[in-house]
N, C-alpha and C positions, 0 to 999 in steps of 0.2 A: 536729489534728483540731479539728473548729467542734465537737465533744464526743463525748460516751464514751459510748455502752448497751452492754446484753447482749442480744448475738444467738443466740437455739436453734439457726435454721434449720430445716430441714422434715427430717421423721422417714423412715425408710424407705418405710412406708407413704404418706405424702404424697408423698414423689418419683416413686414408681411411678404415682400417681394425677395426678399432674400430668402424666408423660411419656404418660399414656396421654389425656389432654386435649387438651394441648399440642403432641405428637409429640416426637420426638429431636433434639439438636440435632445433625444432619445437613444436609446440602446433598444436594438432589436431584441426581444426577448427569443430564447431557446425553444424551439419546439418540442413538447411534451409528447411522449406517449402514453396514449389512452392504457388504463391498468390493464383492459382488455387482452388491448397488443402487447403488454409488459407478460401478460400470463401464458399467452401464446407462445410467447417465445422461449419458453420452458421446455414444449416439446419440439424444437428442433436438434435438441442434444441427439448425438448419433447414437446412442444404446436404447434410448428413449425412443426412438423409431424404430429401431429392432423389437422392442418391446411392442412395441403398438403393430407392429407386422404377425408377432407370436400372438397377442392378444386377437385378431381379426382370424388367425387359423384355428386358435383354441377356441373361440367360440363356433366357429364352424363344424370343427369335428364335436362338439358340445350338442351342438342342434343337433347333428345327425343322429349320436347317439339317445338323446333323448325321445325325437319323434321317430325313432324307427323302435323304440320300445327297448331296447339295450340296456340301458338305464334309467335311474330316474333323477330328480331335480339335483341330486349330487353332481351330476355329468358339469354340473355349470359354477361347481365349487373351484377349480382349476384357472378359468379365464376370469371368476373373480377374483381370484388372488392376484393375479395379473395386474387387472385394475386396480385393486388399492397398491399394489407394488408402485405402479406408474401415478397416481394420485399424491401419494403420497411422498414421493422424490420431487414431484414440479410443485405443488402446493405449499410444502415447508418450502422450498429455495424462496419461493414468491413472497410467502408472508415474510421470511426475515427480510428479503430488499425492502419490502414495501416499508415495512417497520423504520427502517433504516432511513431509507430517503423521506421520510416524514421529519427526522431530526435534522435534514438538512432544507427541507422549504423553504424557511425564511431567509437561508444565505444570500439569494441570488435577488433579495429585493432591495431595489436603490433609489433614494431618497430625490425624486426629480422635482419636489418643492421645494428645495431649500434656498430662501434667497439669496440674488445673487447684485451687487451694487453695478449700476450698469450708467452713462452718460446716453441717454434719449432727448432728439430735441433740445440741446443746451441744459437739460435739466439731468440732477442726479436721481435716481430711483433705483427702488429695490423691484426685483421680477425673478418671478420661479427658474432655475438654475433649466428647465425644460424650453424656456422660453426665448434663450439666448440664441442669437443667430450669427452669422458668419457677417462680421464687419462692426459689430457690435464694440463699443470700447466700455473693458471690463476695469473697475477700481479693486484693486487687492490690499489685502493688509495680512496682517500676520497671526497664524491659525485659519485662515481660510480655505480654503478647498478651489486646486484651479476648476472651473465650470465647462471649460472648453481647451481645444489648442489653438495659441496665437502668440500675437511676436511684440515683445518689449516696447513700450513708446515710451517709456520712462521707467526710472529702477532706482530704489534707496537702499542701501544694504541691503539686496535681496539676497535670502539663501530660502532654495526651494528642496525640502523633503520629497524624493522621486525614488525612495525606496519600492514603492508598489508597482511602480515601471520600470527601473533598471538595477534596484536592488542599491541602491545610493543613497545613505538618509541625506546629505545634504551636498546640492549645487548651487554655487554661487551663480548669478544670472548678473546680466548688466544689460545695458541695451548701449553700452560703449563701445563701440567696434574695435579700439585698439585694445581691450580686456580680454577678448575674446579668449574663449581656448578649443584652441581647434582639434583636441583630444575628446571633448567631450562627448558624449553618447550621443545628446541631441543638443543643438547651437544653445550656446551663451545667452541669446534672446530671445530664446525660445521659452513658454512657458506651457507643459503639456495637461492633460485634462487627466482627473483623479489626482494628481500631485496634490503638495500640501506647502504652503508658507510658512515657513519655518520661521525665519524674520524679514526685517524689514517691509516695505512695500511698494506697489508699483501700479503703473496703468499698463494696459496689453490691448490689442484689436485682435478680434477674433480670426483664426483663419480658417478652424476647420471644428465640423460640430457632429454629435451623435457617432454614428458609424464611420463617420470619417476620421476619425481623431484617431492617434496611436493605440490608446485605450482602447477605444470602439473593435479595432485592428486587433486587438488582441485578444475581445472579449468575443468576437468572431472567431477567431481560432481556437478557444477554447470549446467552442460549439461542435465544431466539423466532428461528424463521425469517422473516429477511427479506425472501429471496426476491425482491431486487432486480434487474431484470432489466439487464443492462451495455451502457453505449450502444455496444459493437462487437458484441453481441447483438442489437441492434435495427436496426443496420443492415445487418447479413447476414439477417438476417428478410426484408429489404424487398430485399437483393440475389436472394433464393431465390425471392420472388415473383415478380420481373422476370424472372428466368430461364426460370420454372418457364412463365409466360404467352407468353414470347418463343418458347420452344420448342415448345410446344403451337402457337402460330399458324402457325409456320412447319409444322411436321407437318400442320397442318390445309392450309394452303395447298399442300402437296405432294399430298395427295389430292384436294383437290378441282380443283387443276389437272392431274392426270396422268388422275384419271376422265374431266374435260372433253375434254381430246384426245383420248382413247378413244373417245368416244361421237361426236365431231364426225367427218362421212363416213362412220361405221358402217353397211354393205348390211343385214347380217344378224346376228345375236347369237348369238353363240358362249358359253350358261354356261360351259363348262370353262374357256373361255380367258377368260373374263372372271373367274370363281373366283381362276385363277393372276395375272392381272394385278393384282387386286385383294390377291392375300395379298402379290403383290412390293413395290406401292405402299405396304403398311402397314409393311411390313419396312423399307424405305427411309424410311419417315414417323419408326418408332419409331428408326434409327439417330441420325435429327436431334438428335432427344430425348437419346439419349445422350452425342453429341458434342457438344452446348449444354452437357452440364453439367462445371462446371470443377473436376472430381474433384479436382485438384491443392488446392484451394484451403483446404480442412480440415487437410490438410498441413502448407499455408504458414503456415495460422497456427497449429498446434500448433508446428511445429518456430520458427517464432518467437517462440511466447510462450517454449517450453523454453530455447530460446537466451538470449533476456533472462533467462530466470528464474535459469538458469547466472551469468551476467555481471554482473547486478546484487548477488550476494551480494559479488563482489569489490568495490564500490562501499557495500560495508555494508549493504545489504536483503536482510532473509531473506524471500524470498517463499513464501508456505504456499500461495494459491491463484493458480492459474495466469492468469486471467483478470486478476486484479490488475495485472499487470504494465501492460497496454492500456489499461486503465480508471484507472489514475493520468495516463496523458494527457491523457483527455480532464475532470480536474477542474476544474470552475467556483470553486469554495468550496472552503478548508479550514478547518476546524472544531479548534485546537488549546487542549490546556490549556495552564495554565502552569510548574506546578513540575514540575520534572523535564524539560520537552521544549524549554521557552523558556528556563528557570533553571536553573541546576546543581543545585537541590536539595540545596543544601549551603550554610548558612547562613556566613558569610564576613566579615570585619572590613573595611569600606568604608574608613572613616578613624578616624586615632587622635587625639584633643587631648587631650594630658595638658598642664596648665599650668606654666610656672615651671621647667622644664627642658627639653634640647634632645633628648636621647634617654631610652633605657627605664628609668629607675631600679629600686634595689634595691624602693623601695615597691611600684611598679607592677608589676613582675615576681611579688613575692610576692603580693600581694594576687590576682590573676589566676589564678595559680596554687592556692593555699590554700583560697580563699574560692570553691570550685566544687566539685559534685559531679560534673561528667563527666569522660571519659578519652580517651584517643587510642588508636588500633586501627593499630601498626607493622606487623602481619600482611603488609599490602602495599607496602612500602618506596616503590610509584611511586604510591600512592594513599593516602595518610595518611586516616583516617577520624575523625570523633567519635562519639562512644557519651555517651548519656545527653542530658540537655538540648542543643538543635544551637544555642541563642545560646552557654552557657558554651562548649560544644566550640569554635564561632567564637573566643572569646576564646584556648584552649589550641592553634589552629592558627595565631594572628597570632603567639603564643609562637613556636612553632616555626619559621615562615617566618623570622621574625628573630634563627633560631639559638639560641633559648632554649629549653630544655629542662624542661619544669615539672614530671616528676616527681622529680626530687632537692629541689627546691624546697618541693615538697609532705611530701615524705618526711622531709628534717630538720626542716621546721618543726613544734612540737608544740601541737597543737587543743588549747586549754582550754576556749572555748565557742563553738556555733556556735548562729545560728538560721535555720534552712533559708527560701529565698523561698515567701513565702505571696502569694495573689491580695490579703490584707488588708492585710498591709504595704507590699507592693512592694518588700522591700529584703531579699539574705542580710546575715549579718556574722558574721563570725569573729573569734575572738583566739586568737592565735598565741603561741607564745613564740621570738621573732624569731633564727635564729645570723645573719641578714645585718646587721642594725639591733641586737642584741645585747639587746631590751630586747622586755617583752610589747607587740604591737600590735593594735588592734582595725581589721579593715579591712570595708569595705562597699560593695556594688555595688548598684546598682537601678535604678528611674525616677529618671531626672536630677531632676522636680522635687524629690519626697519627700526625693531624698537632701542635694539644695542647702539643704534646711527645716534638715535635719539639722547643717548646716556651721555654724563658728562662725569659720573663714578660707578665704576666696577668694583666690587669685593673681591674679584676674582681676574685672571688674565683673562681676555678676547678667547685667544686660544684654545683656553681651557673647555669654554661655551662653547665655540665651534666641534669641539671633539666630541662634546657629549652632543650636540645637537645633530651632529653627524650619525653617531650613535645610534638616538631614536631612528632618525628618518631610515637608515638603512632597514628598520624593524617598520619600516611603514606604517609609521605613527604620525600624528597631526604634533606638532609643539607651537606653545606659545608663551614670549616671554613678557615679565613683569617689571614695571618701574614705576617709580613716583618722587613725588618733591612737593616739601615745605613751600608754601606761597605764605610770604610774609611783608608783601609789598601789594602795590596798587597794579604795577600793570598788567596788560592783556597777555593772555598767554593763548588764547584762542583769537584766530582771521581768518575769512574767506574758508571756512571750512579746515584749516590746519594747526597743528599745534605750532607756535612762537615762543620765541626769548625762552625757551628751557633749557633746565640745567638738571636732567633725571639722574635717579637714581639705581642702578640695575638691582632689582629683587631678585631673580632667579629665573627658570623654566619650568615648563610642565610640559610633560610627554603624555599625549590620549590617544585612546584606543578603542575600539569594539571589541572587548576579548574574545577570545575563543573559549565555549562553554568547556565548563571544566570535564566533563565525560565524552568529549568528541573526540580527540586523539585516542582514546583505546577502543572506543567504534569503530572509526576507521580502521585502526589494525587490527579488529576481530572481523570485517567485512575483507581487508586483503586477504588475511589468511584463510578464508573460507572460499577464495578465488574469485573475489567480487572486485573488479574495479571501478574505483572511484574517481567520478571528474568534477573540479569546480567550474562552476559556469556563472558567472559574475559581471556585473557592471563595474566593479570599482575597478581603479586601476590596475597596472601589470603588476608594480613594486608592490602593494598590498596584498592581490592577489599571492603571489608568490610568497611571501611571508606569512600569510595563514598557512597557505599550504606547506610551509616549513613548520611550523607551530602543530599543525594535527598529522605530520609524519608525510603527507602527500609530496611533496616534492623537497628534495636531496639537496644536500648543497653542492655538488659537480651533474646536478643534472641537468641530462640534452635540451638544447631550448628549442629543438623538434617539437618538445612535449606541450609546448604552450602554442596559442595565438590569440592575437585580440580580435575582437570582433568586424572590427575594418579588413584585415586578411581573410578571416574565415567570409566575409559575405563577398570578398573579389575571389573566391578560388571556385572553378565549377563542383559540382557533386563529383567527378570522375577525378579529381586532384585530391580532394578531400578523403575519398575512399578510404585511401591506401594511407592518410594521417589521424583517421578519429579513432584508431584505435590504442596507439602509444600515447593520445593528446591526454594530459592532466586538468590543464587548466585554459577555459577560455574566455579572456579579461574584456572589458570595455564591450561587453555582449549586450544586443539588443532582444528582445521580446521575441522577434522571430527565429534569430540565432539557436536559440536553446531547443526551438520544436526540431527546425534541419537538424542538428546536432543530433538528435534522439533516432530519427528516420533513417540517416544513414549507418547509425549504429546497427538499427532492424535490418537495413540492408544487409549489414555484415553477420547476418544470424543471430544478433545477440538481443537478450531479454532484457527490458531499461525498466527501471523503475525511476522515478524522477521527485526529487522532493523542491519545495519551494512555498514560498508563503506570501508573496508578492503578486501583484494582477499581471505582472508579467512574467510570471512562471505558468499559468494557466495554459498556454497551449500546449505547450510538451508535458504539462500534465496528460493534460486529453490526451494526447497521442503516444505514450508510453503504454506498453503492459501494465504497470500499476504506477499511478499517479499519488503521491504523499504529500498531502498538504500540513499544514503548522497551525495547532490551535486558535495560534493569535492570527492569524494572516487573514489574508482579504477575503471579501466572501465571493468574491470571483477564482480564487484558486480552490477554495474550498468546494464550491461548485462543480470543477473540471478531474477533482481530487476522485481515487477510489479509497483511501484509507488517510484517517485526519489523525495527526499524532498529537495528541491534548496537550501533552509536556513539552511540544517543540523539540524535543530529544533525539538527538541522533544515534544515542543508544537504543532508544526504542524502535528504531528502522531496523538496528542488527537483531534486535530480538524478533522482530515480525519475520526474517529472512530465518532466523531459526523456528519460529512456529509453521511456517510455511513448508520447511523440511520436513520437519516434522510431520506434519499432515499428509504431505506425498508417502511419506513411509506407511503409515496408516491404511490408505487409501491402496497403496501395492498390499499391505500383508491382507488386507479384504479379498483382494483379488485373490490373491494365494490360496485364499480360505475357500473360496466358494468356486473359482474352476479348479479346484480339486474333486470338490463334492459333483460339479458337472460333467468334470471327465468319467468319476465313477457312474453317474445317473445314466449318462449318453453310451458307455460299455455295458451297463445291466441293458438296456434296452435294445442297444445291438446284440446282445449273447439270444436275448430272451426271442428275439424276430427270426434268428436261424434255429432255433430250439425248441421255438412253439412255446415256451413257460408265461403264465402270467406275471406279473408285479407282485411281489409277496406283500407290497406295501398298499396299505387302501388310499384313496383321495383323500379321506380328513387325516390320517398319517401323514401323507406327501403336504398337507397344507402346514400341518407343524412345523414339519423338517423344513419346510420355504420360510415361515415362519423365523427357524434359528437362523437359516442360513441370512436372510434378509435383514430386518427386524436387529433382531439382537445381538447376531455379530456384529450387524455394523455399528449397533451402539458400543459394543464393548471395546471394538476395535479403535473406533475415532474418540473413545474417551480416556485412550492412554496417552500420558503427559507429554509435550516435547520433552528433548534432549538436545543438552548440548553439546554432546558428539557428535552430530550433524554437520555443525559448523567447523568439522576438521578437515569436511571433505569438500572437492570441487563442486561447484555447480552440474547438474546435470546437461547431457544434451539433447537439445529441442527435438533431433533426430532419432534418439536413443526409442524404442520399444517402452511400454510400460511394465511389460513382461519380461524380465532379463533371462538370460540363458539358465542362470541358478534357478528361478522360479520356474522356467519351464519345465528343468529335471526335476524340481520337486514335485510340479503338479502333477504329471504323467505319471512318475515314481511310486508315490503315494498314492493314487488314482488308483492305477493298478493294484496296486497290491490289497488298496480296500475291496475292489470288485473280486479278487482271487478268493481273500477271506470269506466276502458275503456270499457269491457263488456257491462256494464249499460248505456255508453253513445252510444254504437252502436246498442243496444236495443233501448234507448231512439228517436235516430235516424231514426232508422227505422219505430218506429210507431206515428212518429209526423213529420210534416212538420215545421221546423225550418229554420227560414230565419234570427234571432238575435236573440243570447244568452239571452238580454233583457226580452225576454218572454219566460225563463226559469222555468218550472214548476216541483218542487220539489216532488206535488204527483203522476204528469204525471209520473216523471222518475221513482218512486220507481214502480208505477203500471205496468211498461212497462219491470222490469228487469225479471220476470218471464214468460212474453208473447212470448213464442215461435211460434208465427206462424209466417208465411211468411213477413207480414210488405210490405211496398211500398220500400225498398230499401233506400240508400242514397243519396241524390242527390248531386252534386259538393261542393256547399257550406257547405253543411253537413260533405263531406271527407275533405273539408280544414280545419274544424272548429278540425275533429275529428284529422287530422294529426296536427296542432298547439299546439292542449294541448297536444300532446302524447310528441313532442320535447319540451315543455316549461317544463313536467313534469320533463323530464331528467334533464333540465336546471337547474333547483333549486334544485334537488338531489345532481349535482357536486356540491353544496353549501357546502349540508350537508355532502357528502365524504372528503370535504376539510377541516372542523372541525371534522373529527373522530380519535378519539385516541389523542385530542389536550386538551381537557379538557376545550375549551374554546370557546368563540360565531363563528360562519361562519365570523364574521364579524370584528373578532380580526384581527391587523396586514394586513390590507387588503392595508396600503399605502404602506407595503413593499410588496406586491403582482400584482406589476401594470400586470403581464406576464396573472395571471389568470384573471383578469377583463378584459384584453385585450380581451382573448379569449372567455370570458363571452359576451362581448359584439359583437364579431363576429357571433357566436352561432344565438344571437337574432334578429342582422343585415340580418346575412344570410336566417333565417327563413320568416321575413317581406318580405324581395327581392325574394323568391323561390315562394310566394305566392302570391304574388304581381303581378309578370311576368313571374312567372311559365307556366302559362297557360295551354296548353294541354301535354306539355312535362311533368310534374310532376303532372297532372291531380287534378289542383287546378283551385281557383276563386278566386279574389282579397278578403279579411275580411274587414267590416264596423270598422272605429275606434274605435267605441264604444265596438264593440267584441272583439278587441285587449287589449283594458283596462279590460276588464270582466276577459278575458281568464288569462293574464297576473296576475291580483289581485287572482284569485280564483285556477291558478296554484302555486303560492306562499304561499299558506297554507301547499304547503309540506315543504319549509324551515322555516318557522314559527311554526309548529310541530317540528321541530326536535331542533330547538333553545327553546322554554318550556320545551322537556325532557332532552338536556344537562343544563338547569339551576334547573330542578329540582332531575337531576346525582350529581350535586355539593354537 
């Protein structure tokens, strides 16, 4: 230590008073929503609100029909179907999120009872971490977690792992003002709560505890309710508004048109008759509003999200919050930390240059093994871990990778003297009795410049060593120099904490780095090609950050320096100035925890959809405030708690896969909207025409329930089950201001919807004026002649109604195939081998229709169809699919 003092510590009375003034050393836990509140929240979806309004209107109409005697219990089938759609959409989403949240419940548990060594009333004792107070004198050794923020009183060879707070795995700390690092993220003489002593030992005095610590501020920032509206929610809000206005407009048109028609040519006014007519008109208008609502949309969105949530787990994306599945597809910016996300968070030897020998000499391997305080953990044979100083651990791992076990070398060599590494000396020295060289040997490792100056013998020119060092340092690597000396006399080689009388032989240098994950450069390139900006935010130095940026393809050789900021520069700039810098910004180095959160919020002000990746406690506030937070599988519990998705394999490539899933999911939702809105437009127009012509619907209530089941559950399942497509990564992210229904979709919806109406209206007219007993007798001329014949006709026979019902359903079935191919640029038959779920649902719809028509009888108001008619219907209605195929072929 730099100096030695006598510390009395706090008395028991002083400790109590300090706790009263500054609080306990615990973190305020986040306020949890009750399960009931979480369930009710599902009903705030805009489409669900429209459905609830439609449900209330439908119940009112059904009550009137039932109590007036116009209909039986079947009048309540329609509101029952809407209620089921609402409950399915809300309950499924709630249950999936509840299941995911249970997997995270243990993540935020903090061990506040871990023992801490403190000085109290001049005695060294152990107390629980939660009882540490401001003013306590704490003794910390290698491996200890720092219990609170404090100022160092004494420090010996102290290195602290701040990766959970700043992203830096090793920070040198000292109590000597002359050795302070002015560029350090936190002062060189401060130790922060939640960090770990990697090497050395120290005595510190506590300055802040609990929520007041930097860790506590980050923890609190992770709990702030971001209330960020997702892109999909914004687009569904717009769709809900459009549907509401359109349905109300059509309803108003029906009321105005029918009432105008009633009064035209009216000679005497019968108020009772007028009241009945007005009530009937209002009923028709309400029916239009109910029909216009896409009650299957919430179910489709929920099923799509739930299926994606489940499937993404197989690609190492554990989704906690369901909306994150889709929001990843809308991401325009990914803010990522460096350590543990882009790099492996494990120091490794990049290259070793030992001069004067071809292989690893006895002196080199023994020097690395004995002149070290680190150890290797072999408990997981698949992944050997370094314990202690990460740099020394990297050297032991290098020996292990070269088939050399360090432990026998260390155990067999007797240590005679040792000078541990210190920031002042910048080297470590150990004198051992060597069983390999059969002599006493002095081994030295440390800063290459310092070690070189201690050497009398160099196997290569000093300039060559400096050239090699400069090459490594330009790549932001840490370098160590190695030397040794055979001791064959009794002179003292150490004194007053320094080497003396030495005449070392220089062995070589080693470059050490935290290597970039192998898959990261390709994953970053994929994201950039997909129009997603990647920004690195790290607590590491500018040089290291730029070098990592260069290795992953983020920072070019002639890069504009304005694309980089340091944490100090970032903090000093006002928001107004930063708003013009954040979009082109690529690297933010020496960043503090709240800098990342501020960056995310500034990007959101620029209408960016931001995804944040991180594994440390320092990343939690940004993870929480971003539209999507992605934590790493081996990250801190606070980071995981703040995130929406956990990347189980810690791989950046899993993030690009999550983007692909999100974009594909959004495509599937749009396909379902295309499918259902086409049916809704057709249904609204049929009701509208019927309202003015005075015709009743040819479909019974039970038949409409089956049609709704096809539109809602089955179609949602079919289109949600479509696999993701890598093709979506070739396009740019969608704009948050875009409508979910594009111009091309609107044309398809209106065009196909009107075509269906014309065809179905023509069929009703044909069946009314012709006795159809088999479609084999169908006459095109009779069909055309009856189209504008608005006479009463003979009505529809049960067989004709069954034909109409089956034709209506199969039109939707083939249209579902067209919806599958929409926006894919491919045939509807493409990749059917990978769409087993889609084909299964189509088969269920076809079989279900045959079963209902064959055995449904009076319940469904149907009669069995002839086999020949089944063949004609399937063939004729499939023209919908073949027309779509021709259009797609011509559109290429």
